[in-house]
Phi, psi and omega in degrees: 000122179270139183267140176290170177297142176239092185304321181294317179294321179294316179298319179294319183293319181289324177295325180294327178294318178297315181296330181286350176130358177282122181304313180202149176204159179209160189204158166230130177237134183233144171222098187063237180273353179279134180228132172240130173237137181211161179211153178212139175093200190241150174271343182214113185289337181284320184259342184080009178302128185283153170282152175229156188288348182261010183292148172276151192207144171286124188250009172059225190287000167304333175307329185298328177295321178296315181293318178298318179297322178297318178296318180298324175300320179287332172295316179299325182277358177086005181278335181230140173258125184299325181251024175272139177300143180294338179297337178295330184255321187231065187298332183282336189279324175230087187286162171074205186296330182297315178296330178285335184271336183267122179262168177302317180302319182295329175292317185290325182256015173064033175249023180285336187084002179282138183283160173288133181277342189305317180296342179269331178281329181247099186306324182286353178257009189303327183282354181308135012270013175282086192300323183296338181264006176263170176208164186269003190304316186286348173298319176290317183302328187255017183305321182242018178289135174260098182284146173268119184300327180294323177291322177296316178300317181298324176300316181289323182288323182274346176291157178304135181298148179256006179175174176266147181306125179086353181284152177235151000290146172286173178232123182302129184208126177295339177305320180303316186280332172294327174293321177297325176297315177297321178298313178302317182293323180296317187270339182262342180073014176222175178289152178299323179301315180293317181297312182295321179299313185286317191261347177243301187292308182289322179298328179271000180055049177267100190281342183242026184240136178203157167264113190286151175249005177220183186276359188254150171263117179279152177081179181298128180204167179265156164292160182235118191253119181257128179256341184039064174056038177084358181280343172248106185221114002288159180304147186255146181280122176240030181291333173264110186200133176287122188268015178293349176292344175230337180053210183286025168261342182196024188258000188301141169251132182206187174235163179296327179292317179296320180298315178297320178298315181300309183291328176297315179292321180298313182286346175271001181076024183262354179248317168234166182291165178300322180291324176293321178299320178299322176296319181296333183264006172276114189255157172226159176287133180224139176274119183286172178293343175274000178086009179262146176273122180237162170275132183223134178259225177258085182075015177221149168220152184268154168229142185217133173262155180305123178070016182245168177289163178277134173254146179236142177174214182199155171248170178197150173224151168231183175296107176096344185228158178204162178204157173218131178230124181225139181229132179296151186309326180277359177079357188278317183256131184219153177215133169224126185231136177236139181232154184245028173218140177229153176053054182281345182283124172284162182267143175275185185296340177269003179082014180261144177299130179278148174302147180226146178306332178301322183302310181293321182293320177294317179301321178292319177299315179298319181297312180296319183292318186274323189242349179081000000 
């Protein structure tokens, strides 16, 4: 039995996340034609300006679903083979036998074995995933850095491998998606940003969604507060930031309404074909950047409550901001939530993130939003 929307419960749940320590958050929850939008807290801790549910927001790796869908469109047109070695398209980027062993599919579902480049691009993060030995200094140093994606890819390709091509569990890595961006550009003859804008964003009529070409978020938006596990206290605003450090793997700006519209159309077979969608929903175990093993498809991952339907979507974080968008398999029930604080958990004596009241409050909001 699916439960209808409960506006009072949703309002209480979103307010509880703010009370638990989140400066501001906002959401849209849909059940068929019923829509609830809500917000709690502030967009700017200095002025007290409130967050609103229509704000534009950096949504991080939710971008990966857009990029994966763009690649699947090119698979449908015959320009890309899902199980073709990446060396067929980009021989210089992963030379030799390794490029012959890594397929396009392995890049999309993070089973390539390629390492994450971020600890090499950001010197103070070099010790990642040993969080206690990392620091936030290079986040400031690179606020306006214009990274070259080919150099970032080279960092990931030359770093020690984190697995064998096709082996499971895979390891989540932005290097994979920067390679997919290069692949898209190779086969379409245009930039990935232009292709995704024209064939995903505009086709889906997402009026408040864009891949930015500068460090600013246009239109009404929140500041984005990064705590880096308590090492930045008070948390610092990183809403102005050059996003070339991730490009079209995690740079998207959107709204909660646009995200729900996108995932609703995707799961209805209106952005890629039903057979491509079935490929996107074929999952393998992947170790997330938080160190947890999750099921991951082609730019999509599932969430499931006991005795409830399966939801599909993606989460994402940037410096200071985060979002999660999930849509039930039938497309009827949807949730998109955006938050303006990241890495709020302080580390314990073993260097592990300690539980924080925000964690439980967010989990409760997701439960109420998805299952009622």
